[in-house]
TORFIKE-811952 format. One record per residue: residue number from 1; residue in one letter; x, y, z of N, C-alpha, C, O in turn. Coordinates in Angstrom, 2 decimals. Layout:
<sites>
   num   residu        nX        nY        nZ       caX       caY       caZ        cX        cY        cZ        oX        oY        oZ
   NUM        A         X         Y         Z         X         Y         Z         X         Y         Z         X         Y         Z
...
</sites>
This chain:
<sites>
   num   residu        nX        nY        nZ       caX       caY       caZ        cX        cY        cZ        oX        oY        oZ
     1        X     76.27    130.54     86.32     76.56    130.25     87.73     76.44    131.55     88.53     76.99    132.58     88.14
     2        X     75.71    131.51     89.63     75.43    132.70     90.40     76.53    132.95     91.43     77.37    132.09     91.68
     3        X     76.49    134.14     92.02     77.46    134.55     93.03     77.51    133.57     94.20     78.57    133.31     94.76
     4        X     76.36    133.04     94.57     76.28    132.19     95.75     76.97    130.83     95.53     77.26    130.13     96.49
     5        X     77.23    130.48     94.29     77.87    129.20     93.98     79.37    129.21     94.27     79.98    128.14     94.34
     6        X     79.96    130.36     94.44     81.41    130.48     94.64     81.74    130.82     96.08     80.97    131.50     96.77
     7        X     82.88    130.34     96.54     83.41    130.79     97.83     84.02    132.17     97.64     84.55    132.48     96.57
     8        X     83.95    133.00     98.66     84.42    134.38     98.54     85.92    134.45     98.24     86.38    135.39     97.59
     9        X     86.69    133.46     98.73     88.14    133.53     98.55     88.60    133.06     97.17     89.77    133.21     96.82
    10        X     87.68    132.51     96.37     88.08    131.95     95.08     88.40    133.03     94.05     87.73    134.06     93.99
    11        X     89.44    132.78     93.25     89.68    133.58     92.06     88.68    133.12     90.99     88.47    131.92     90.82
    12        X     88.08    134.07     90.28     86.99    133.72     89.37     87.42    133.55     87.91     86.58    133.29     87.05
    13        X     88.70    133.67     87.63     89.15    133.59     86.24     89.03    132.18     85.67     88.85    132.00     84.47
    14        X     89.13    131.18     86.55     89.05    129.79     86.13     88.12    129.02     87.06     87.88    129.42     88.21
    15        X     87.60    127.89     86.54     86.76    127.02     87.36     87.35    125.62     87.34     88.24    125.34     86.54
    16        X     86.86    124.74     88.22     87.29    123.35     88.20     86.88    122.71     86.88     85.78    122.96     86.40
    17        X     87.73    121.90     86.29     87.34    121.23     85.04     86.45    120.02     85.29     86.41    119.48     86.40
    18        X     85.74    119.61     84.26     85.02    118.34     84.18     83.70    118.26     84.95     82.76    117.61     84.49
    19        X     83.60    118.91     86.14     82.47    118.60     87.03     81.12    119.00     86.46     80.10    118.40     86.82
    20        X     81.07    120.00     85.60     79.80    120.36     84.96     79.96    120.31     83.43     79.53    121.18     82.69
    21        X     80.62    119.19     83.03     80.86    118.93     81.60     81.65    120.05     80.96     81.32    120.52     79.87
    22        X     82.70    120.48     81.64     83.54    121.58     81.14     85.01    121.17     81.08     85.79    121.67     81.90
    23        X     85.44    120.32     80.18     84.67    119.66     79.13     84.05    118.35     79.62     84.30    117.90     80.74
    24        X     83.24    117.77     78.78     82.54    116.53     79.11     83.47    115.33     79.05     84.30    115.22     78.14
    25        X     83.35    114.43     80.03     84.05    113.15     80.00     82.99    112.05     80.00     82.09    112.04     80.84
    26        X     83.11    111.12     79.06     82.16    110.01     79.00     82.42    109.04     80.15     83.43    109.14     80.84
    27        X     81.50    108.10     80.33     81.70    107.08     81.36     82.97    106.27     81.09     83.69    105.91     82.02
    28        X     83.23    105.99     79.82     84.46    105.28     79.46     85.68    106.12     79.82     86.71    105.59     80.24
    29        X     85.56    107.43     79.64     86.66    108.32     80.00     86.95    108.29     81.50     88.11    108.26     81.91
    30        X     85.89    108.29     82.30     86.08    108.20     83.75     86.70    106.86     84.14     87.50    106.78     85.07
    31        X     86.33    105.81     83.41     86.91    104.49     83.67     88.41    104.51     83.36     89.21    103.94     84.10
    32        X     88.77    105.18     82.28     90.19    105.33     81.94     90.93    106.06     83.05     92.02    105.66     83.44
    33        X     90.34    107.14     83.55     90.98    107.90     84.62     91.06    107.10     85.92     91.98    107.30     86.71
    34        X     90.10    106.20     86.13     90.17    105.32     87.30     91.42    104.43     87.22     92.15    104.29     88.20
    35        X     91.65    103.84     86.06     92.84    102.99     85.90     94.11    103.83     85.94     95.14    103.38     86.44
    36        X     94.05    105.05     85.42     95.18    105.97     85.52     95.52    106.23     86.98     96.69    106.24     87.37
    37        X     94.47    106.43     87.80     94.66    106.68     89.22     95.33    105.47     89.90     96.25    105.63     90.70
    38        X     94.87    104.27     89.58     95.43    103.05     90.18     96.89    102.88     89.78     97.75    102.64     90.63
    39        X     97.17    102.99     88.49     98.54    102.79     88.00     99.47    103.87     88.55    100.58    103.58     89.00
    40        X     99.01    105.12     88.51     99.83    106.22     89.03    100.10    106.09     90.51    101.20    106.38     90.97
    41        X     99.10    105.64     91.27     99.27    105.46     92.72    100.30    104.38     93.01    101.11    104.52     93.93
    42        X    100.28    103.30     92.22    101.26    102.23     92.40    102.66    102.73     92.08    103.61    102.45     92.82
    43        X    102.80    103.46     91.00    104.10    104.00     90.61    104.64    104.97     91.66    105.85    105.05     91.89
    44        X    103.73    105.71     92.31    104.15    106.71     93.30    104.78    106.07     94.53    105.46    106.76     95.30
    45        X    104.56    104.78     94.74    105.11    104.09     95.91    106.59    103.74     95.75    107.25    103.39     96.72
    46        X    107.09    103.83     94.53    108.49    103.47     94.28    109.44    104.56     94.74    109.10    105.75     94.73
    47        X    110.65    104.16     95.14    111.68    105.12     95.53    112.56    105.53     94.34    113.47    106.34     94.50
    48        X    112.30    104.97     93.17    113.13    105.23     92.00    112.71    106.52     91.29    111.52    106.77     91.11
    49        X    113.69    107.31     90.90    113.41    108.56     90.20    112.67    108.30     88.89    111.75    109.03     88.55
    50        X    113.07    107.26     88.17    112.43    106.95     86.88    110.94    106.66     87.05    110.13    107.04     86.21
    51        X    110.59    105.97     88.14    109.19    105.65     88.40    108.40    106.92     88.76    107.24    107.05     88.39
    52        X    109.05    107.83     89.47    108.38    109.09     89.83    108.09    109.93     88.60    107.02    110.54     88.49
    53        X    109.04    109.95     87.66    108.83    110.68     86.41    107.72    110.02     85.60    106.85    110.70     85.06
    54        X    107.75    108.68     85.53    106.71    107.94     84.80    105.35    108.17     85.45    104.34    108.27     84.75
    55        X    105.31    108.25     86.77    104.07    108.51     87.50    103.45    109.83     87.04    102.25    109.90     86.80
    56        X    104.26    110.87     86.92    103.77    112.17     86.46    103.20    112.08     85.04    102.15    112.64     84.75
    57        X    103.92    111.37     84.18    103.46    111.22     82.79    102.13    110.48     82.74    101.21    110.88     82.02
    58        X    102.03    109.40     83.52    100.80    108.59     83.55     99.61    109.43     84.00     98.51    109.26     83.48
    59        X     99.82    110.32     84.95     98.74    111.17     85.45     98.42    112.32     84.48     97.27    112.54     84.13
    60        X     99.45    113.03     84.08     99.24    114.31     83.38     98.73    114.13     81.96     97.81    114.83     81.54
    61        X     99.31    113.21     81.21     98.95    113.08     79.79     97.47    112.74     79.59     96.82    113.40     78.78
    62        X     96.90    111.74     80.29     95.46    111.47     80.09     94.57    112.64     80.50     93.57    112.93     79.83
    63        X     94.92    113.31     81.59     94.12    114.46     82.02     94.14    115.55     80.96     93.10    116.13     80.64
    64        X     95.31    115.84     80.42     95.41    116.85     79.36     94.65    116.42     78.11     94.06    117.24     77.42
    65        X     94.67    115.13     77.84     93.92    114.62     76.67     92.43    114.92     76.84     91.78    115.40     75.91
    66        X     91.89    114.63     78.03     90.46    114.88     78.26     90.15    116.37     78.38     88.99    116.78     78.32
    67        X     91.18    117.17     78.56     91.01    118.63     78.57     91.22    119.22     77.17     91.27    120.44     77.01
    68        X     91.32    118.34     76.17     91.61    118.79     74.80     92.92    119.58     74.75     93.07    120.53     73.98
    69        X     93.86    119.16     75.60     95.22    119.73     75.69     95.24    121.18     76.15     96.21    121.90     75.93
    70        X     94.16    121.61     76.79     94.11    122.96     77.37     94.80    122.92     78.74     94.14    122.83     79.77
    71        X     96.12    122.98     78.73     96.89    122.82     79.98     96.60    123.93     80.98     96.79    123.73     82.18
    72        X     96.17    125.10     80.51     95.92    126.20     81.43     94.71    125.94     82.33     94.48    126.68     83.29
    73        X     93.94    124.91     82.02     92.81    124.55     82.89     93.30    123.99     84.22     92.57    124.00     85.21
    74        X     94.56    123.48     84.25     95.09    122.94     85.51     96.48    123.47     85.85     96.87    123.50     87.02
    75        X     97.24    123.91     84.82     98.61    124.41     85.04     98.75    125.83     84.48     98.41    126.08     83.32
    76        X     99.23    126.74     85.30     99.56    128.08     84.82    100.79    128.58     85.56    101.05    128.19     86.70
    77        X    101.53    129.45     84.92    102.68    130.05     85.58    102.20    130.84     86.80    101.40    131.77     86.67
    78        X    102.69    130.47     88.00    102.21    131.19     89.20    102.72    132.62     89.25    103.86    132.89     88.89
    79        X    101.89    133.51     89.69    102.30    134.90     89.89    103.04    135.01     91.22    103.06    134.07     92.01
    80        X    103.63    136.16     91.47    104.30    136.38     92.75    103.29    136.27     93.90    103.62    135.80     94.99
    81        X    102.06    136.70     93.63    101.00    136.59     94.64    100.69    135.12     94.92    100.46    134.74     96.07
    82        X    100.68    134.30     93.88    100.43    132.87     94.05    101.54    132.21     94.86    101.27    131.38     95.74
    83        X    102.79    132.58     94.57    103.92    132.01     95.29    103.89    132.42     96.76    104.16    131.61     97.65
    84        X    103.55    133.68     97.00    103.44    134.15     98.38    102.34    133.40     99.11    102.49    133.06    100.29
    85        X    101.23    133.13     98.43    100.14    132.36     99.02    100.61    130.96     99.37    100.34    130.46    100.47
    86        X    101.33    130.31     98.44    101.81    128.95     98.66    102.75    128.88     99.86    102.66    127.95    100.67
    87        X    103.64    129.85     99.98    104.59    129.87    101.10    103.86    130.13    102.41    104.16    129.51    103.43
    88        X    102.88    131.04    102.39    102.10    131.34    103.60    101.33    130.10    104.05    101.23    129.83    105.25
    89        X    100.80    129.34    103.10    100.07    128.13    103.44    101.00    127.04    103.96    100.63    126.27    104.84
    90        X    102.21    126.99    103.42    103.23    126.07    103.94    103.53    126.37    105.41    103.60    125.47    106.23
    91        X    103.71    127.65    105.73    103.97    128.06    107.11    102.75    127.73    107.98    102.89    127.27    109.12
    92        X    101.57    127.98    107.43    100.35    127.65    108.17    100.26    126.17    108.48     99.85    125.78    109.58
    93        X    100.65    125.32    107.51    100.62    123.88    107.76    101.61    123.49    108.84    101.29    122.66    109.69
    94        X    102.81    124.07    108.83    103.80    123.74    109.86    103.26    124.06    111.26    103.41    123.26    112.18
    95        X    102.65    125.21    111.39    102.08    125.60    112.69    100.98    124.62    113.09    100.92    124.16    114.23
    96        X    100.11    124.31    112.13     99.02    123.35    112.38     99.58    122.00    112.80     99.12    121.41    113.78
    97        X    100.59    121.49    112.05    101.14    120.15    112.32    101.81    120.09    113.69    101.69    119.08    114.38
    98        X    102.50    121.15    114.08    103.16    121.18    115.39    102.12    121.14    116.51    102.25    120.37    117.46
    99        X    101.10    121.97    116.38    100.06    122.02    117.42     99.27    120.72    117.46     99.04    120.16    118.53
   100        X     98.85    120.23    116.29     98.06    118.99    116.24     98.89    117.80    116.68     98.38    116.91    117.36
   101        X    100.18    117.77    116.30    101.05    116.69    116.73    101.17    116.64    118.24    101.18    115.56    118.83
   102        X    101.28    117.81    118.87    101.38    117.87    120.33    100.08    117.38    120.99    100.12    116.69    122.01
   103        X     98.94    117.75    120.41     97.65    117.33    120.96     97.51    115.80    120.85     97.10    115.14    121.80
   104        X     97.86    115.26    119.69     97.76    113.81    119.49     98.70    113.06    120.42     98.35    112.02    120.97
   105        X     99.91    113.60    120.59    100.89    112.95    121.47    100.39    112.95    122.91    100.65    112.01    123.66
   106        X     99.68    114.00    123.29     99.19    114.09    124.67     98.15    113.02    124.99     97.91    112.71    126.16
   107        X     97.52    112.46    123.95     96.53    111.40    124.17     97.07    110.04    123.71     96.32    109.08    123.56
   108        X     98.38    109.99    123.50     99.02    108.73    123.20     99.00    108.30    121.75     99.29    107.14    121.45
   109        X     98.67    109.21    120.84     98.67    108.88    119.41     99.88    109.54    118.77     99.94    110.77    118.63
   110        X    100.85    108.73    118.38    102.08    109.27    117.81    102.39    108.56    116.50    101.88    107.48    116.22
   111        X    103.23    109.20    115.69    103.65    108.60    114.43    104.57    107.42    114.69    105.34    107.42    115.65
   112        X    104.47    106.42    113.83    105.34    105.26    113.97    106.69    105.48    113.30    107.53    104.59    113.26
   113        X    106.88    106.70    112.77    108.16    107.02    112.15    108.41    106.24    110.89    109.41    105.53    110.77
   114        X    107.48    106.35    109.92    107.59    105.57    108.70    108.73    106.04    107.81    109.11    105.32    106.89
   115        X    109.28    107.23    108.05    110.43    107.71    107.30    111.69    107.38    108.08    111.87    107.86    109.20
   116        X    112.56    106.57    107.49    113.82    106.21    108.12    114.84    107.29    107.80    115.22    107.43    106.64
   117        X    115.31    108.05    108.80    116.28    109.12    108.53    117.51    108.62    107.79    118.12    109.36    107.02
   118        X    117.90    107.35    108.02    119.07    106.80    107.36    118.88    106.60    105.87    119.86    106.47    105.13
   119        X    117.62    106.57    105.43    117.34    106.37    104.01    117.24    107.68    103.24    117.03    107.69    102.03
   120        X    117.39    108.81    103.95    117.23    110.12    103.34    118.58    110.69    102.93    119.51    110.74    103.73
   121        X    118.69    111.11    101.67    119.86    111.88    101.22    119.35    113.00    100.33    118.15    113.14    100.10
   122        X    120.29    113.79     99.82    119.89    114.98     99.07    119.19    114.63     97.75    118.48    115.47     97.19
   123        X    119.38    113.40     97.24    118.70    113.01     96.00    117.19    112.91     96.19    116.43    112.98     95.23
   124        X    116.77    112.75     97.46    115.33    112.69     97.74    114.64    113.98     97.32    113.50    113.97     96.86
   125        X    115.34    115.11     97.48    114.77    116.40     97.11    114.54    116.48     95.60    113.59    117.11     95.14
   126        X    115.43    115.82     94.84    115.27    115.80     93.38    114.09    114.90     93.00    113.25    115.28     92.19
   127        X    114.05    113.71     93.60    112.96    112.78     93.31    111.61    113.38     93.68    110.62    113.19     92.98
   128        X    111.58    114.11     94.79    110.30    114.66     95.26    109.75    115.73     94.32    108.56    116.03     94.36
   129        X    110.60    116.31     93.47    110.10    117.25     92.46    109.02    116.59     91.61    108.02    117.22     91.26
   130        X    109.22    115.32     91.31    108.26    114.58     90.49    107.24    113.82     91.33    106.05    113.80     91.01
   131        X    107.70    113.19     92.41    106.79    112.37     93.21    105.68    113.20     93.84    104.54    112.73     93.96
   132        X    105.99    114.42     94.24    104.97    115.25     94.87    103.94    115.76     93.86    102.78    115.98     94.20
   133        X    104.37    115.95     92.62    103.38    116.28     91.59    102.43    115.10     91.40    101.23    115.28     91.20
   134        X    102.99    113.89     91.47    102.14    112.70     91.41    101.14    112.68     92.54     99.97    112.34     92.34
   135        X    101.58    113.04     93.74    100.68    113.06     94.89     99.58    114.10     94.72     98.45    113.90     95.17
   136        X     99.90    115.21     94.07     98.86    116.21     93.82     97.76    115.64     92.92     96.58    115.93     93.11
   137        X     98.15    114.83     91.95     97.15    114.21     91.09     96.41    113.08     91.78     95.27    112.78     91.44
   138        X     97.07    112.44     92.76     96.38    111.42     93.55     95.22    112.06     94.32     94.22    111.40     94.61
   139        X     95.35    113.33     94.64     94.24    114.06     95.28     93.31    114.68     94.25     92.09    114.71     94.44
   140        X     93.87    115.18     93.17     93.09    115.90     92.17     92.05    115.01     91.49     90.89    115.40     91.36
   141        X     92.46    113.82     91.05     91.55    112.96     90.28     90.32    112.54     91.08     89.20    112.70     90.59
   142        X     90.47    112.01     92.30     89.25    111.68     93.05     88.44    112.91     93.44     87.21    112.84     93.51
   143        X     89.11    114.03     93.69     88.39    115.27     94.00     87.47    115.66     92.85     86.29    115.97     93.06
   144        X     88.00    115.63     91.64     87.20    116.01     90.48     86.09    114.99     90.22     84.98    115.36     89.82
   145        X     86.38    113.72     90.46     85.35    112.69     90.27     84.21    112.86     91.27     83.04    112.88     90.88
   146        X     84.55    113.00     92.54     83.51    113.20     93.56     82.73    114.48     93.28     81.51    114.53     93.43
   147        X     83.45    115.52     92.86     82.80    116.79     92.56     81.79    116.63     91.43     80.68    117.17     91.48
   148        X     82.19    115.88     90.41     81.29    115.64     89.27     80.02    114.90     89.72     78.92    115.30     89.37
   149        X     80.19    113.82     90.50     79.05    113.02     90.94     78.14    113.83     91.86     76.92    113.84     91.68
   150        X     78.73    114.50     92.84     77.93    115.25     93.81     77.20    116.42     93.16     76.04    116.68     93.46
   151        X     77.90    117.14     92.28     77.28    118.29     91.62     76.15    117.84     90.70     75.14    118.53     90.56
   152        X     76.32    116.69     90.08     75.29    116.16     89.18     73.98    115.93     89.91     72.91    116.18     89.36
   153        X     74.05    115.46     91.17     72.85    115.10     91.89     72.36    116.18     92.87     71.22    116.15     93.31
   154        X     73.24    117.13     93.20     72.82    118.17     94.13     72.67    119.54     93.48     71.91    120.38     93.95
   155        X     73.40    119.76     92.38     73.43    121.07     91.72     73.87    122.17     92.69     73.53    123.34     92.52
   156        X     74.64    121.75     93.70     75.13    122.69     94.71     76.65    122.65     94.69     77.26    121.70     95.19
   157        X     77.26    123.66     94.12     78.71    123.66     93.92     79.47    123.68     95.23     80.39    122.89     95.42
   158        X     79.10    124.57     96.15     79.81    124.69     97.42     79.74    123.39     98.22     80.77    122.90     98.70
   159        X     78.55    122.83     98.35     78.39    121.59     99.10     79.20    120.48     98.45     79.83    119.68     99.14
   160        X     79.19    120.42     97.14     79.92    119.39     96.42     81.42    119.51     96.65     82.12    118.50     96.80
   161        X     81.93    120.73     96.68     83.35    120.96     96.93     83.73    120.52     98.34     84.73    119.83     98.53
   162        X     82.93    120.92     99.33     83.23    120.61    100.73     83.24    119.10    100.95     84.17    118.57    101.56
   163        X     82.23    118.41    100.47     82.16    116.96    100.67     83.29    116.26     99.91     83.88    115.31    100.43
   164        X     83.58    116.71     98.71     84.65    116.11     97.91     85.99    116.26     98.61     86.78    115.31     98.66
   165        X     86.26    117.43     99.14     87.51    117.67     99.86     87.60    116.75    101.08     88.65    116.16    101.33
   166        X     86.51    116.63    101.84     86.51    115.78    103.03     86.78    114.32    102.67     87.56    113.65    103.36
   167        X     86.16    113.83    101.61     86.36    112.45    101.18     87.81    112.21    100.77     88.39    111.18    101.12
   168        X     88.38    113.15    100.02     89.75    112.96     99.55     90.74    113.08    100.71     91.75    112.37    100.72
   169        X     90.48    113.94    101.67     91.38    114.05    102.82     91.42    112.73    103.59     92.49    112.30    104.02
   170        X     90.26    112.10    103.77     90.22    110.80    104.45     90.95    109.74    103.64     91.68    108.92    104.19
   171        X     90.73    109.76    102.32     91.41    108.80    101.45     92.93    109.00    101.49     93.69    108.04    101.57
   172        X     93.35    110.27    101.42     94.78    110.58    101.42     95.43    110.15    102.73     96.57    109.67    102.74
   173        X     94.72    110.32    103.83     95.24    109.88    105.13     95.44    108.37    105.15     96.43    107.88    105.69
   174        X     94.49    107.64    104.55     94.58    106.17    104.56     95.81    105.68    103.81     96.31    104.59    104.10
   175        X     96.31    106.46    102.86     97.51    106.07    102.11     98.77    106.18    102.95     99.82    105.65    102.58
   176        X     98.68    106.88    104.08     99.83    107.07    104.96     99.73    106.23    106.22    100.53    106.40    107.15
   177        X     98.76    105.30    106.28     98.51    104.56    107.52     98.61    103.06    107.29     98.28    102.54    106.23
   178        X     99.08    102.38    108.34     99.21    100.92    108.29     98.38    100.23    109.37     98.28     99.00    109.38
   179        X     97.79    100.99    110.26     96.91    100.45    111.28     95.97    101.58    111.73     96.10    102.72    111.27
   180        X     95.04    101.27    112.64     94.04    102.26    113.04     94.65    103.44    113.79     94.21    104.58    113.63
   181        X     95.66    103.16    114.61     96.30    104.26    115.34     96.99    105.21    114.36     96.87    106.43    114.46
   182        X     97.71    104.61    113.39     98.37    105.44    112.40     97.36    106.17    111.52     97.62    107.28    111.06
   183        X     96.20    105.55    111.30     95.18    106.23    110.49     94.68    107.48    111.20     94.52    108.53    110.57
   184        X     94.44    107.37    112.50     93.99    108.55    113.25     95.04    109.65    113.19     94.72    110.82    112.98
   185        X     96.31    109.24    113.37     97.40    110.23    113.30     97.46    110.85    111.90     97.52    112.07    111.75
   186        X     97.43    109.98    110.87     97.52    110.46    109.50     96.31    111.30    109.11     96.44    112.24    108.32
   187        X     95.14    110.96    109.65     93.93    111.72    109.33     94.07    113.17    109.75     93.68    114.08    109.01
   188        X     94.64    113.39    110.94     94.77    114.76    111.44     95.99    115.48    110.86     95.96    116.70    110.69
   189        X     97.06    114.74    110.57     98.29    115.39    110.08     98.30    115.48    108.56     98.30    116.58    108.01
   190        X     98.31    114.33    107.87     98.35    114.36    106.40     96.97    114.62    105.80     96.86    115.31    104.78
   191        X     95.92    114.06    106.42     94.58    114.21    105.87     94.04    115.61    106.01     93.97    116.35    105.03
   192        X     93.64    115.97    107.23     93.13    117.32    107.46     94.18    118.38    107.15     93.85    119.50    106.76
   193        X     95.45    118.00    107.31     96.53    118.95    107.01     96.59    119.34    105.55     97.10    120.41    105.21
   194        X     96.08    118.46    104.67     96.12    118.77    103.24     95.12    119.86    102.87     95.06    120.27    101.71
   195        X     94.33    120.34    103.84     93.41    121.44    103.56     94.17    122.68    103.09     93.63    123.49    102.34
   196        X     95.42    122.83    103.53     96.22    123.97    103.10     96.52    123.89    101.61     96.48    124.90    100.91
   197        X     96.84    122.68    101.13     97.07    122.49     99.70     95.77    122.61     98.92     95.74    123.17     97.82
   198        X     94.68    122.08     99.48     93.38    122.20     98.82     92.96    123.67     98.71     92.41    124.09     97.70
   199        X     93.22    124.43     99.76     92.88    125.86     99.71     93.61    126.53     98.55     93.03    127.32     97.81
   200        X     94.90    126.20     98.40     95.68    126.78     97.31     95.07    126.44     95.96     94.97    127.30     95.09
   201        X     94.66    125.17     95.80     94.08    124.78     94.52     92.69    125.37     94.31     92.39    125.90     93.24
   202        X     91.85    125.29     95.33     90.47    125.79     95.18     90.47    127.29     94.90     89.64    127.77     94.13
   203        X     91.37    128.01     95.52     91.44    129.46     95.29     91.89    129.79     93.88     91.31    130.66     93.22
   204        X     92.92    129.10     93.41     93.55    129.47     92.14     93.19    128.58     90.96     93.35    128.99     89.82
   205        X     92.70    127.35     91.22     92.46    126.33     90.19     93.75    126.01     89.44     93.72    125.62     88.27
   206        X     94.87    126.18     90.13     96.19    125.98     89.54     96.95    124.96     90.38     97.34    125.26     91.51
   207        X     97.16    123.75     89.85     97.82    122.70     90.61     99.25    123.09     90.98     99.79    122.61     91.97
   208        X     99.86    123.97     90.18    101.22    124.41     90.47    101.30    125.07     91.84    102.29    124.90     92.56
   209        X    100.27    125.82     92.22    100.29    126.55     93.50    100.19    125.57     94.67    100.93    125.69     95.64
   210        X     99.28    124.60     94.58     99.18    123.60     95.66    100.44    122.75     95.70    100.87    122.31     96.77
   211        X    101.03    122.50     94.54    102.27    121.73     94.46    103.41    122.46     95.18    104.19    121.82     95.89
   212        X    103.51    123.76     95.00    104.58    124.53     95.68    104.42    124.42     97.19    105.40    124.23     97.91
   213        X    103.19    124.53     97.68    102.94    124.38     99.12    103.38    123.00     99.59    104.03    122.87    100.63
   214        X    103.02    121.98     98.84    103.36    120.60     99.18    104.87    120.38     99.14    105.43    119.75    100.03
   215        X    105.51    120.92     98.11    106.96    120.71     97.99    107.70    121.42     99.12    108.65    120.86     99.68
   216        X    107.29    122.62     99.45    107.94    123.34    100.56    107.85    122.53    101.85    108.82    122.45    102.60
   217        X    106.69    121.92    102.09    106.49    121.13    103.31    107.44    119.94    103.35    108.15    119.75    104.34
   218        X    107.45    119.14    102.28    108.28    117.94    102.29    109.76    118.27    102.23    110.57    117.60    102.86
   219        X    110.12    119.31    101.47    111.53    119.71    101.41    112.02    120.16    102.78    113.16    119.87    103.16
   220        X    111.17    120.86    103.52    111.54    121.30    104.87    111.75    120.10    105.78    112.71    120.05    106.54
   221        X    110.83    119.12    105.71    110.95    117.92    106.55    112.21    117.14    106.20    112.94    116.72    107.09
   222        X    112.46    116.94    104.90    113.65    116.20    104.48    114.93    116.93    104.90    115.89    116.30    105.34
   223        X    114.93    118.26    104.78    116.11    119.03    105.16    116.36    118.90    106.66    117.51    118.78    107.09
   224        X    115.31    118.92    107.47    115.45    118.75    108.92    116.05    117.40    109.24    116.91    117.29    110.12
   225        X    115.60    116.35    108.54    116.13    114.99    108.78    117.59    114.90    108.36    118.40    114.28    109.05
   226        X    117.92    115.51    107.22    119.30    115.48    106.75    120.25    116.20    107.68    121.42    115.82    107.82
   227        X    119.74    117.24    108.32    120.57    118.01    109.24    120.53    117.44    110.66    121.13    117.99    111.58
   228        X    119.81    116.33    110.82    119.74    115.69    112.13    118.88    116.43    113.13    119.04    116.28    114.34
   229        X    117.95    117.25    112.61    117.10    118.04    113.50    115.68    117.49    113.60    114.85    118.03    114.33
   230        X    115.41    116.41    112.85    114.05    115.87    112.84    113.85    114.84    113.95    112.76    114.28    114.09
</sites>
């Protein structure tokens, strides 16, 4: 792989798994991961802690199996630099969400308030430890699949990454929407906003780093609601 295939901000110690047969997944294997994605996505919708834990198991175990149990291909202990990056990206997302939320509100597009403050308690922070890891895999699996397909036919790594990220952001937004107005709102807030988490993953190839960014965001929102400031 040549220099031009990488983004300048990427760490070069690791690469994305699977997309160039690193390691190879058969068509049957991709079919298995498709069903894993469906089952895990359904489990992620539950408010029960047990379902959130099961969701993580359903996602992580098959992926590790296809990685020949090389967990470092997706999980590594984050360095202090990685943690600082995750926190900086969390702050960046907050600034982005505030500005974008104000712009959307100015044209009459607002959130329908799908989170009921009365349903939030401190146990949500515990559940989100597992549920948010599930959400990271809800983005990771289609990203890797699209990357594999696009790279196979274009042999262009950068283009494949950009298109894959765009597709997953749109898909992720649709999971937060119940009508077209909410989709537009979710597309700019949850969809395009997930670029901060994608940046963390694309730079480090470590899901733990994008997970920290995601957890900081949701923990901050939940804490604001609990304190009556949301």
